[in-house]
TORMARZA-376693 format. One record per residue (C-alpha): residue in one letter; y negated, z, x; residue number from 0. Coordinates in steps of 0.1 Angstrom, whole numbers. Each point is the difference from the previous one (the first is absolute). Example, Ala and Ser with C-alpha at 12.3 -4.5 7.8 and 13.67 -1.06 7.14 Angstrom:
# residues 2
SITE rest     Y     Z     X  nr
SITE    a    45    78   123   0
SITE    s   -34    -7    14   1
This chain:
# residues 745
SITE rest     Y     Z     X  nr
SITE    m   -10   110    57   0
SITE    e     0   -18    33   1
SITE    r     2   -37    -4   2
SITE    s    10   -26    25   3
SITE    k     7   -37     3   4
SITE    n    29   -13    20   5
SITE    i   -15   -35     3   6
SITE    g    21   -26   -16   7
SITE    g    33    16    10   8
SITE    k     2   -20    32   9
SITE    m   -13    -3    35  10
SITE    k   -33   -18     4  11
SITE    l    -8   -26    26  12
SITE    t   -26    14    24  13
SITE    v   -29   -23     6  14
SITE    l   -27     6    26  15
SITE    r   -32    10   -17  16
SITE    v   -29   -23    10  17
SITE    t   -35    14     3  18
SITE    t   -15   -23   -26  19
SITE    f   -36     3    11  20
SITE    s     8   -11    35  21
SITE    l    20   -30   -13  22
SITE    i   -27   -13   -23  23
SITE    l   -26     8    27  24
SITE    m    17   -24    23  25
SITE    l     2   -26   -28  26
SITE    l   -37     4    -8  27
SITE    v   -10    -2    37  28
SITE    s    20   -31     5  29
SITE    s   -15   -16   -31  30
SITE    g   -36    11     9  31
SITE    a    -2    19   -33  32
SITE    l    -6    35    14  33
SITE    m   -37     9     0  34
SITE    a   -21    31     4  35
SITE    q     3     4   -38  36
SITE    p    23   -17   -24  37
SITE    p    -7   -37    -7  38
SITE    s   -20   -10   -30  39
SITE    s    31   -16   -15  40
SITE    f    37     5     5  41
SITE    d    32   -12   -16  42
SITE    l    35    14     9  43
SITE    r    15   -33   -11  44
SITE    d   -16   -16    30  45
SITE    v    -4    22    31  46
SITE    g    -1   -24    29  47
SITE    g    22   -24   -21  48
SITE    t    25    28    -9  49
SITE    n     7    12   -35  50
SITE    y     5    38    -6  51
SITE    v     2     0   -38  52
SITE    t    33    -4   -19  53
SITE    s     4   -23   -30  54
SITE    v   -17     8   -33  55
SITE    k    23    16   -25  56
SITE    n     0     0   -38  57
SITE    q     4    35   -13  58
SITE    q    18    11   -32  59
SITE    g   -13    29   -21  60
SITE    g   -26    25    13  61
SITE    t    13    -2    36  62
SITE    c   -32   -11    17  63
SITE    w    -1    32    21  64
SITE    t    35    -7    15  65
SITE    h   -11   -35     9  66
SITE    g   -32    12    16  67
SITE    a    19    25    21  68
SITE    m    28   -24    10  69
SITE    a   -25   -28     8  70
SITE    a   -17    24    25  71
SITE    m    33    11    16  72
SITE    e    13   -36     2  73
SITE    g   -33   -11    16  74
SITE    n     2    28    26  75
SITE    m    35   -11    10  76
SITE    m   -12   -36     4  77
SITE    m   -26    12    24  78
SITE    t    23    23    21  79
SITE    g    30   -23    -2  80
SITE    s    22    30    -9  81
SITE    w    17   -19   -29  82
SITE    t    11   -28    23  83
SITE    a     9    24    28  84
SITE    a    24    18   -23  85
SITE    g    19   -32    -5  86
SITE    e   -13    -7   -35  87
SITE    e    -5   -36   -11  88
SITE    d   -30   -19   -15  89
SITE    e   -32    19    -8  90
SITE    p     0    38    -9  91
SITE    n    11     5   -36  92
SITE    l     3    35   -14  93
SITE    a    12    11   -34  94
SITE    e   -29    10   -22  95
SITE    y    23     9   -29  96
SITE    h    21    24    20  97
SITE    l   -32    19     5  98
SITE    d    -9    -4   -37  99
SITE    w    34    15   -11 100
SITE    w     6    26    26 101
SITE    n   -34    14     9 102
SITE    g    10    34   -16 103
SITE    f   -29     3   -24 104
SITE    n    14   -18   -30 105
SITE    e    24     2   -29 106
SITE    n    27   -17    21 107
SITE    n     3    28    26 108
SITE    n   -17    31    11 109
SITE    d    21    22    23 110
SITE    d   -22    30    -8 111
SITE    t    11     2   -36 112
SITE    n    33     7   -17 113
SITE    p    10   -24   -14 114
SITE    p   -17   -24    24 115
SITE    t    -8   -25   -27 116
SITE    g   -22    -2   -31 117
SITE    s   -35    12    11 118
SITE    g   -29   -11    21 119
SITE    l   -13   -35     3 120
SITE    v    13   -29   -19 121
SITE    v    19   -24    22 122
SITE    h   -19   -33     6 123
SITE    e   -32    15   -14 124
SITE    g   -19    12    30 125
SITE    g    -2    19    32 126
SITE    d   -23     4    30 127
SITE    y     0     2    38 128
SITE    r     6    38     0 129
SITE    v    32    -7   -20 130
SITE    t     9   -27    26 131
SITE    s    -6    24    29 132
SITE    a    24    26   -15 133
SITE    y    27   -26    -3 134
SITE    l    -5   -13    35 135
SITE    t    -4    33    18 136
SITE    r    32    17   -13 137
SITE    g    20   -31    11 138
SITE    e     8   -13   -35 139
SITE    g   -12   -35    10 140
SITE    a   -13   -25     6 141
SITE    v    30   -23    -2 142
SITE    r     3   -38     2 143
SITE    d    -4   -23   -29 144
SITE    i    36   -11     4 145
SITE    d    11    37    -1 146
SITE    g   -17    15   -31 147
SITE    q   -21   -25   -19 148
SITE    s     8     4   -37 149
SITE    f   -25     3   -29 150
SITE    d    21     1   -31 151
SITE    e    25    26    12 152
SITE    p    -4    26    27 153
SITE    p    15   -12    33 154
SITE    l    23    24    20 155
SITE    r   -21    29    12 156
SITE    d    16    -4    35 157
SITE    d    29   -19    16 158
SITE    t    15    -3    34 159
SITE    s   -10   -36     1 160
SITE    y   -37     7    -5 161
SITE    h   -25    -4    28 162
SITE    y   -28    26    -1 163
SITE    f   -36    -4    12 164
SITE    y   -24    28     8 165
SITE    a   -37     3     4 166
SITE    h    -7    24    29 167
SITE    d   -36     4   -11 168
SITE    i   -18    -6   -33 169
SITE    e   -38     3     1 170
SITE    w   -25     3   -29 171
SITE    l   -35   -15     7 172
SITE    v   -32    -5   -20 173
SITE    a   -29   -22     7 174
SITE    g   -25    26   -11 175
SITE    p   -29    -3   -25 176
SITE    n   -22   -18    25 177
SITE    l    29   -19    16 178
SITE    e    -4    22    31 179
SITE    n    38    -1     7 180
SITE    i     6   -36    -8 181
SITE    d     5   -10    36 182
SITE    a    29    26     2 183
SITE    i    17   -18   -29 184
SITE    k    -5   -34    16 185
SITE    e    14    13    33 186
SITE    k    31    13   -18 187
SITE    i     5   -34   -15 188
SITE    m    -3   -16    34 189
SITE    s    23    25    17 190
SITE    d    26     9   -26 191
SITE    g    -1   -27   -26 192
SITE    v    -3    -1   -38 193
SITE    l   -15    30   -17 194
SITE    g    10    12   -35 195
SITE    t   -29     5   -24 196
SITE    c    -9     3   -36 197
SITE    m   -24   -15   -26 198
SITE    c    -7     1   -37 199
SITE    y    10   -34   -11 200
SITE    s   -20   -14   -29 201
SITE    g   -11   -34   -11 202
SITE    s   -35    14    -3 203
SITE    f     1     8    37 204
SITE    m    15   -33    12 205
SITE    y   -25   -28     7 206
SITE    t     1   -37     9 207
SITE    g    20    -7    31 208
SITE    y    23    30    -6 209
SITE    i   -26    25    13 210
SITE    h     4    35   -14 211
SITE    y   -28    26    -2 212
SITE    q     1    33   -20 213
SITE    p   -34    17     3 214
SITE    a    -1    36    10 215
SITE    s   -16     9   -33 216
SITE    s    33   -10   -18 217
SITE    s    21    30   -12 218
SITE    l    33   -19     0 219
SITE    d    28    13    22 220
SITE    p    21   -22    23 221
SITE    n    29   -17   -17 222
SITE    h    13   -25    25 223
SITE    a    12     0    36 224
SITE    i    -4   -29    25 225
SITE    g    -1    -5    38 226
SITE    i   -30    -7    22 227
SITE    i     7   -27    25 228
SITE    g   -35    -8    13 229
SITE    w   -37    -2    -7 230
SITE    d   -32   -21     1 231
SITE    d   -33    18     6 232
SITE    n   -19   -30   -14 233
SITE    k    20    -5   -32 234
SITE    v   -25    -1   -30 235
SITE    t    12    21   -29 236
SITE    p   -17    14   -32 237
SITE    a    -7    32    20 238
SITE    p   -36     5    13 239
SITE    q    11    -8    35 240
SITE    p    25   -25    15 241
SITE    g    33     9    15 242
SITE    a    36     0   -14 243
SITE    w    36     9     8 244
SITE    l    26   -27    -1 245
SITE    c    29    13   -21 246
SITE    k    36    -8    -7 247
SITE    n    12     4   -36 248
SITE    s    35     2   -14 249
SITE    w    -3   -24   -30 250
SITE    g    16   -30    17 251
SITE    s   -16   -28    21 252
SITE    g   -10   -18   -32 253
SITE    w   -27    26    -7 254
SITE    g   -34     1    16 255
SITE    l    -5   -17    34 256
SITE    s    37    -6     5 257
SITE    g     7    37    -7 258
SITE    y   -31    13    18 259
SITE    f   -36    10   -11 260
SITE    w   -31    18    12 261
SITE    i   -14    35    -8 262
SITE    s   -35    10     8 263
SITE    y    -6    26    28 264
SITE    y   -20    19   -27 265
SITE    d    28     1   -26 266
SITE    k     4    35   -15 267
SITE    h    36     6    11 268
SITE    c    12   -26    26 269
SITE    g    -4    16    34 270
SITE    q   -16    31   -16 271
SITE    h    25    19   -21 272
SITE    p    10    31    21 273
SITE    e    37    -3    -8 274
SITE    m     4   -37    -5 275
SITE    g   -30   -18    15 276
SITE    a    14   -11    34 277
SITE    i    35    10    11 278
SITE    s    14   -10    34 279
SITE    f    38     1     6 280
SITE    q     5     2    37 281
SITE    d    29    -3    25 282
SITE    v    23   -13   -27 283
SITE    g    35    -7    12 284
SITE    p    37     8    -4 285
SITE    m     6    37    -8 286
SITE    t    11    15    33 287
SITE    y     5    35   -13 288
SITE    d    33     7   -17 289
SITE    y   -10    32   -19 290
SITE    v   -32    13   -16 291
SITE    y    -4    37    -7 292
SITE    y   -26     6   -28 293
SITE    h    -9    23   -29 294
SITE    d   -29   -22   -13 295
SITE    y    19   -25   -21 296
SITE    h   -32   -14   -15 297
SITE    g   -20     1    31 298
SITE    w   -38     7     0 299
SITE    r   -11    12   -35 300
SITE    d   -26    26     9 301
SITE    t   -16    18    30 302
SITE    k    -2    37     9 303
SITE    t   -34    -3    15 304
SITE    d    -2    36    12 305
SITE    a    31    -2    22 306
SITE    t     0   -12    36 307
SITE    e    35    12    10 308
SITE    a    32    -7   -19 309
SITE    f    37    -4     6 310
SITE    n    31   -11   -18 311
SITE    a    35    15     5 312
SITE    f    30   -23     1 313
SITE    v    38     4     5 314
SITE    a    17   -24    24 315
SITE    a    24   -22   -19 316
SITE    g    20    -7    31 317
SITE    g    -1    -4    38 318
SITE    q   -30   -23     2 319
SITE    k   -27    -9    25 320
SITE    l   -34     9   -14 321
SITE    q   -23   -29     9 322
SITE    a   -32     2   -19 323
SITE    v   -21    17   -26 324
SITE    s   -23   -14   -26 325
SITE    f   -29    13   -22 326
SITE    f   -31   -10   -19 327
SITE    t   -36     7     9 328
SITE    a   -26     3   -28 329
SITE    v   -31   -10    21 330
SITE    d    -9   -20    30 331
SITE    n    -1    12    36 332
SITE    v    25    29    -1 333
SITE    d    13    18    30 334
SITE    y    37    10    -5 335
SITE    t    26    21    17 336
SITE    v    37    -3   -10 337
SITE    t    25    25    13 338
SITE    i    37     3    -9 339
SITE    y    12    36     0 340
SITE    d    35    15     0 341
SITE    t    -8    33   -17 342
SITE    f   -23    15   -27 343
SITE    a     3    38     1 344
SITE    d   -24    29    -5 345
SITE    d   -26   -23   -14 346
SITE    e     0   -20    33 347
SITE    l    12   -34    11 348
SITE    q    20     5    32 349
SITE    y    17   -21    27 350
SITE    p   -18   -33     1 351
SITE    l    24   -30     6 352
SITE    s   -25   -29     1 353
SITE    t   -38    -5    -4 354
SITE    m   -24   -28    -3 355
SITE    s   -38    -1    -3 356
SITE    g   -26   -27    -6 357
SITE    t   -27   -15   -22 358
SITE    i     5   -20   -32 359
SITE    e   -29   -24    -6 360
SITE    r     6    -9   -36 361
SITE    t    10    16   -33 362
SITE    g    36    -7    -9 363
SITE    f    36     3    10 364
SITE    h    10     2    37 365
SITE    t    33     1    19 366
SITE    i     1    18    34 367
SITE    d    29    -6    23 368
SITE    l     9    31    20 369
SITE    d    -1    -1    38 370
SITE    n    26    27     1 371
SITE    q    28   -11   -23 372
SITE    f    28    25    -5 373
SITE    l    33     5   -18 374
SITE    l     2    19   -32 375
SITE    k    31    20    -8 376
SITE    q    16    -2   -34 377
SITE    d   -12    26   -25 378
SITE    d   -26    14    24 379
SITE    t   -35     5   -15 380
SITE    f   -29   -15    18 381
SITE    y   -38     2    -7 382
SITE    v   -25   -28     2 383
SITE    y   -35    14     6 384
SITE    l   -31   -20    -5 385
SITE    s   -36     9     9 386
SITE    l   -28   -23   -14 387
SITE    s   -36     6    12 388
SITE    q   -16   -10   -33 389
SITE    g     6   -13   -35 390
SITE    g    28    23    -9 391
SITE    h    37    -7    -6 392
SITE    p    12   -26   -25 393
SITE    y    28    12   -22 394
SITE    d    23   -12   -28 395
SITE    c    -1    16   -35 396
SITE    t     3    -8   -36 397
SITE    s   -29   -23    -6 398
SITE    d   -19   -22   -23 399
SITE    v    -1   -36    11 400
SITE    p   -34    -9   -13 401
SITE    v    -5   -37     9 402
SITE    l    29   -24     1 403
SITE    l    -3   -35    13 404
SITE    g    16   -23   -26 405
SITE    a    -1    26   -29 406
SITE    k   -24    15   -25 407
SITE    y    14    36    -3 408
SITE    r     2    33    18 409
SITE    a    33    18     7 410
SITE    i    11    34    12 411
SITE    v    26    -2    27 412
SITE    e    20    32     7 413
SITE    s     8    13    35 414
SITE    s    22    29     9 415
SITE    a     0    25    28 416
SITE    n    17    32    11 417
SITE    p   -11    32    18 418
SITE    g     5    -1    37 419
SITE    e    -7   -37     6 420
SITE    s   -37    -3     7 421
SITE    f   -24    26    15 422
SITE    y   -37     1     9 423
SITE    r   -20    25    21 424
SITE    s   -27    20   -17 425
SITE    s   -20    28    16 426
SITE    g    26     2    28 427
SITE    d    30     3   -24 428
SITE    w    26   -27    -9 429
SITE    l     1    -5   -38 430
SITE    d    26   -18   -20 431
SITE    l   -16   -31   -17 432
SITE    n    24     6   -29 433
SITE    d   -20    31   -10 434
SITE    f   -31   -22    -1 435
SITE    n    16   -28   -20 436
SITE    n    37     1    -8 437
SITE    t     3   -38    -1 438
SITE    a   -17    -5    34 439
SITE    n    12    -9    35 440
SITE    f   -19   -11    30 441
SITE    c     2   -37    11 442
SITE    i    17     8    34 443
SITE    k    31   -19     9 444
SITE    a    25    -1    29 445
SITE    l    18   -32    10 446
SITE    a    33     0    18 447
SITE    e    25   -23    16 448
SITE    v    35     9   -13 449
SITE    g    18   -22    25 450
SITE    v    31    -3   -23 451
SITE    e     7   -13   -35 452
SITE    f    30    -4   -22 453
SITE    q     9   -18   -32 454
SITE    t    30    -1   -24 455
SITE    d    15   -26   -22 456
SITE    t    -2    26   -29 457
SITE    c   -15    34    -6 458
SITE    f    14     7   -34 459
SITE    g    34    -3   -18 460
SITE    g    30    17   -15 461
SITE    v    24    20    21 462
SITE    p    18    -9    21 463
SITE    l   -31   -17    14 464
SITE    d     4   -23    31 465
SITE    v   -32    -5    20 466
SITE    n    -6   -22    30 467
SITE    f   -27    12    24 468
SITE    t   -20   -22    23 469
SITE    a   -23    14    27 470
SITE    t   -27   -16    22 471
SITE    s   -21    14    29 472
SITE    k   -25   -16    24 473
SITE    l     9    28    26 474
SITE    n    35   -14    10 475
SITE    p    17    34    -6 476
SITE    d    30    12    20 477
SITE    n    14    21   -29 478
SITE    w    -1    -1   -38 479
SITE    i     8    31   -21 480
SITE    w     4    -3   -37 481
SITE    d     0    30   -25 482
SITE    f    10   -12   -35 483
SITE    g   -10    33   -17 484
SITE    d    35     8   -12 485
SITE    g    14    15    32 486
SITE    d    11   -33    15 487
SITE    s   -16   -19    30 488
SITE    a     4   -32    20 489
SITE    f   -10   -11    35 490
SITE    t    -5   -38    -1 491
SITE    q   -32   -20    -7 492
SITE    n    14   -15   -32 493
SITE    t    26    18   -21 494
SITE    s    14     6   -35 495
SITE    h     7    31   -20 496
SITE    t    16    10   -33 497
SITE    y   -15    27   -22 498
SITE    n    29    15   -20 499
SITE    d   -20    28   -17 500
SITE    r   -29    -4   -24 501
SITE    g   -34    11    13 502
SITE    l   -33    -8    17 503
SITE    y     3    -4    37 504
SITE    d   -25     1    29 505
SITE    v     9   -25    28 506
SITE    s   -12     5    36 507
SITE    l     2   -22    31 508
SITE    q    -8    12    35 509
SITE    v    -2   -23    30 510
SITE    d    -2     9    37 511
SITE    t   -15   -23    25 512
SITE    i     2    16    34 513
SITE    g   -12    33   -14 514
SITE    d   -25   -15   -24 515
SITE    i    14    14   -32 516
SITE    r   -12   -14   -33 517
SITE    s    13     8   -35 518
SITE    l    -5   -11   -36 519
SITE    t    10    18   -31 520
SITE    k     0   -15   -35 521
SITE    h     1    27   -26 522
SITE    n    20    -5   -32 523
SITE    y     8   -34    13 524
SITE    i    35    -4   -14 525
SITE    a     8     7   -36 526
SITE    a    37     1    -6 527
SITE    i     4     2   -38 528
SITE    a    27    13   -23 529
SITE    d   -24    10   -28 530
SITE    t    12     8   -36 531
SITE    i   -13     9   -34 532
SITE    e    25    19   -21 533
SITE    a     1    13   -36 534
SITE    d    20    31    -5 535
SITE    s    28     4   -26 536
SITE    v    -4    25   -29 537
SITE    n    24    16   -24 538
SITE    a   -15     2   -35 539
SITE    s     6    11   -35 540
SITE    p   -11   -18   -33 541
SITE    g   -37     6    -7 542
SITE    q    -6    15    34 543
SITE    k   -31    -7    21 544
SITE    v    11    -9    35 545
SITE    v   -17    -6    34 546
SITE    v    11   -29    22 547
SITE    t   -14     5    35 548
SITE    i    -7   -30    23 549
SITE    s     4     8    37 550
SITE    t    -8   -22    30 551
SITE    y     5    -2    37 552
SITE    n   -28   -18    18 553
SITE    t     1    -7    37 554
SITE    v   -37   -11     2 555
SITE    p   -29    18   -16 556
SITE    a    -8   -14   -35 557
SITE    r   -33    -2   -19 558
SITE    i    14   -17   -30 559
SITE    i    35     3   -16 560
SITE    i    12   -25   -26 561
SITE    i    27    15   -22 562
SITE    p    18   -22   -27 563
SITE    f    20    20   -25 564
SITE    e    26   -13   -26 565
SITE    y    17    23   -25 566
SITE    n    18   -23   -25 567
SITE    g    37     8    -9 568
SITE    d    24    15   -25 569
SITE    l   -17    33     1 570
SITE    v   -33    -4   -18 571
SITE    l   -29    15    20 572
SITE    s   -36     3   -10 573
SITE    f   -27     0    27 574
SITE    d   -24    30    -1 575
SITE    s   -21     1    32 576
SITE    v     0     1    38 577
SITE    s   -12    26    25 578
SITE    t    -3     6    37 579
SITE    v    -2    38    -3 580
SITE    g    23    15    26 581
SITE    c     5   -33    18 582
SITE    r   -10   -12    34 583
SITE    t   -27   -21   -17 584
SITE    d   -16    28   -20 585
SITE    y   -33    -6    18 586
SITE    f     0   -37    -8 587
SITE    e   -32    -9   -18 588
SITE    v    14   -29   -21 589
SITE    v    32    -3   -21 590
SITE    d    -4   -29   -23 591
SITE    e    24   -21   -21 592
SITE    i    -4   -37    11 593
SITE    h    27   -14   -23 594
SITE    t    19    10   -31 595
SITE    d    26   -17   -22 596
SITE    g     9    22   -29 597
SITE    w    28   -24   -13 598
SITE    l    19    -1    33 599
SITE    k   -11    36     9 600
SITE    r   -16    -9    33 601
SITE    k   -30    15    17 602
SITE    t   -16    -3    34 603
SITE    y   -23    27    15 604
SITE    r   -23    -3    29 605
SITE    l    -8    31    20 606
SITE    i   -31    -1    23 607
SITE    s    -9    28    24 608
SITE    s   -36    -8    -2 609
SITE    n   -22   -30    -9 610
SITE    s   -29    14    20 611
SITE    g    19    10    31 612
SITE    t    -6    38    -5 613
SITE    s    37     8    -3 614
SITE    p    26    -8    27 615
SITE    e    29   -23    -2 616
SITE    l    34    15   -10 617
SITE    p    15    11    34 618
SITE    n    33   -14    10 619
SITE    g    28    21   -15 620
SITE    e    21     5   -31 621
SITE    g     0    17   -33 622
SITE    p   -12    -4   -36 623
SITE    v   -30   -21    -8 624
SITE    l    -1    -4   -38 625
SITE    k    16    16   -31 626
SITE    f     8   -18   -32 627
SITE    f     2    20   -32 628
SITE    l    24   -14   -26 629
SITE    t    14    12   -34 630
SITE    v    36    -5    -9 631
SITE    d     8   -14   -35 632
SITE    d    12    26   -25 633
SITE    d    30   -21   -10 634
SITE    a    14    -3    36 635
SITE    v    37     8     4 636
SITE    l    21    12    29 637
SITE    g     4   -27    26 638
SITE    d   -31   -20    -9 639
SITE    e   -20   -10    32 640
SITE    t   -28   -21    11 641
SITE    p    -5   -12    36 642
SITE    i   -34     6    16 643
SITE    y    -9   -30    22 644
SITE    v   -27     1    26 645
SITE    d     9   -32    19 646
SITE    g   -26   -21   -17 647
SITE    y    -2   -28   -26 648
SITE    d   -20   -33    -2 649
SITE    e   -29     3    25 650
SITE    y     0    38     0 651
SITE    i    19    11    31 652
SITE    p     1    35    15 653
SITE    s   -22     0    31 654
SITE    y   -22    19    24 655
SITE    i   -35   -12    10 656
SITE    g   -16    18    30 657
SITE    s   -25    -6    27 658
SITE    m    28    -7    25 659
SITE    l    25   -20   -21 660
SITE    s     7   -11   -35 661
SITE    y    36    -7   -10 662
SITE    d    25     0   -29 663
SITE    i    26    28    -2 664
SITE    e    36     4   -13 665
SITE    g     4    15   -34 666
SITE    k    29    23   -10 667
SITE    a     8     6   -36 668
SITE    g     6    33   -18 669
SITE    k    10     7   -36 670
SITE    v    -5    22   -30 671
SITE    i    33     9   -16 672
SITE    i    12    22   -29 673
SITE    a    27    21    17 674
SITE    g    19    31    -9 675
SITE    c   -26    27     5 676
SITE    c    15    30   -18 677
SITE    d     4    32    21 678
SITE    l    -5    27   -27 679
SITE    r     0    -7   -37 680
SITE    g   -28    20   -17 681
SITE    d   -23    -4    31 682
SITE    v   -22   -21   -22 683
SITE    d   -31     0    23 684
SITE    n    22    -6    31 685
SITE    s   -13    32    16 686
SITE    g    34    11    14 687
SITE    g     8    27   -26 688
SITE    i     1     7   -37 689
SITE    d   -29    20   -15 690
SITE    v   -26     1   -28 691
SITE    a   -19   -28    16 692
SITE    d    29   -23    -8 693
SITE    l    -2    11   -36 694
SITE    t   -37    -8    -1 695
SITE    y     6   -34    16 696
SITE    l    27    -8   -26 697
SITE    v   -22    11   -30 698
SITE    a   -28   -22    13 699
SITE    r    23   -30     3 700
SITE    l    16     4   -34 701
SITE    f   -31    10   -21 702
SITE    l   -32    -7    19 703
SITE    g     6   -34    17 704
SITE    g     5    15    34 705
SITE    p    16   -19    29 706
SITE    q    36    -9     5 707
SITE    p    18    26    22 708
SITE    p     2   -12    36 709
SITE    c    38    -1    -4 710
SITE    v    11    -9   -35 711
SITE    d    35    15     5 712
SITE    e   -15    33    10 713
SITE    g   -21     0   -33 714
SITE    d    32    -7   -19 715
SITE    v     8    37    -1 716
SITE    d    31    -1   -22 717
SITE    g    14   -31    17 718
SITE    s     1   -20   -32 719
SITE    g   -14   -32    16 720
SITE    g   -36     3   -13 721
SITE    i   -29    24    -3 722
SITE    d    -6    15   -35 723
SITE    v    -6    33   -19 724
SITE    a    36    11     8 725
SITE    d    -9     1    37 726
SITE    l   -30    23    -9 727
SITE    t    23    23   -20 728
SITE    y    25     1    28 729
SITE    l   -27     9    26 730
SITE    v   -15    28   -22 731
SITE    a    35    15    -5 732
SITE    r     5    -1    38 733
SITE    l   -33    16     9 734
SITE    f    -4    26   -27 735
SITE    l    34     6   -18 736
SITE    g    25     0    28 737
SITE    g    14   -34    -9 738
SITE    p    23   -20    24 739
SITE    p   -14   -19    29 740
SITE    p    -5   -37    -5 741
SITE    p    30   -22     9 742
SITE    a     3   -14    35 743
SITE    c   -15   -34     8 744
């Protein structure tokens, strides 16, 4: 399934991207700090009298990894000035807990599973920089502290008021076993600011003066994330040789050296771990792309090392300008070629639309702005081809997360994929990655400018549903064309519309600016509801087993249906069982009773399509969903009835729960009634005629404890007002002795 992110549901402020190295280069030249090699000591808190480190924070839970990442992003924006240039106030301050809740790897949310909750990592109990990169590169965040900072409850996933920030490049560095690459790390600190890193925090590794050293001989994995803000080549540590990194922690300014401490250059993990040792977030600034096309929801989880060529297929969500592509490289010094193609046919990519080539110096994530940007047409398929000279192609797949910063456990995180999304070339042929691994997609994304956005005051409600639409565009359009999905349209920038019929509606807006036509479609955007749950009415006879069928109409697909059921009235009914056989829900995996009250004759059932996500939600539509089997009391008399209520009681309310919406529904009662049922006296088994089977049925009832006839009046063969041996005698005479027909009903 193609995924995309329409960033924040609003237009973003475009801020000029500053080349960070050239900026800091000028600063260092002016301060006399630039040398043939990095200086012997350096502190980002004082670069020529300027501070490039944000305030020390005090984390809650196992969220160190979010603080390490955000400290690096904030520091980069302090160096480039992009935060201030975007009109933001005070120092950069990003929401660590929005990343913690909405990274997509945890029990709170995973878009690759159905339901999206309940599996994966435990919220507040760990993550890493790969998890962070997946969240950032698909445009989920980062957002400001004032937007989405909430620890106890998940903040809103997205909102029109949010300001989004994007790292155009994320690089992974390691110092090397002999510190052969340590100068590269130092240069990144000087040019791009704070680096994220990791350590194994332990009191046994922390020495006087808040100096940390875990020897290489230790077998302990990293368990904590921090930021590197400087170094001192001459700092004496417990390691055999001097030299240490100056690090920022997230345990408040009252810990350590006002929130800071030292880690030896020779520490086992800091600066050394291949995935978490030294992570540089570069060119961080306001998100200037409105739309991200991707299949790799979880980002880089594995690498297909034998592939040099790959492509992803996407379907344009509207008339958009394709501006950039992004991808990961698994090794250093990779030559790349990116080409956007219009067609894939006969095992060939055809009709190139834009191409870029170059060299990537470092392992990591990279965004490449296209020189030839072009307009996509809604619903057209386009193909993003990527050639990498070495290291293979990173891809997303169901994966084990082996080491979590801030936690002590491992977790399997499920990914999903579909055929026809990702391809790689092998021996001259294009092969579908889904055949290699049916949860895998390549980490190749496309980034677009939509140019138009719209919001509503509501997207959900009962019919008639009045909706107010508000549109924005940075293109200054001449024409606005709305399509509300129900056959109606409008032609002003802001408008209103009433949905009179229940249903799910796509809404589209097209704008025209001197021939520059852009469009945006939001699928299933409006849910106009008139949903019901209804019990049918049944005519019954004393002693009869009856079936009360519950039917629903659901506008929105539902994974869970809550059905309360009451059957208390003058007609005494006994509950037997329930079933989904023959219903729309007959494939549901769970049908469980979640409440029962035998005295008041109340029950509530919960129907779940799947706990594991292997079965689909109930499609929108109408029809039976559950059957209740009841037995009528033998002593019931004509006119007795009991209403069947499904409108709820106490806290048990009829409702739908789905991936799109969860909401209560209107219940409509039915009834079971003892009504005149007699069509033909002597038709004891209610088969439509009188024969030997009726005699057998009557004998069983009278002498063998058999069931009551479906219609008592039809079993009263002689019309005497009851069933006894005289009815048996009358029926024998009729069948075998030419006796008179039974009296009319």
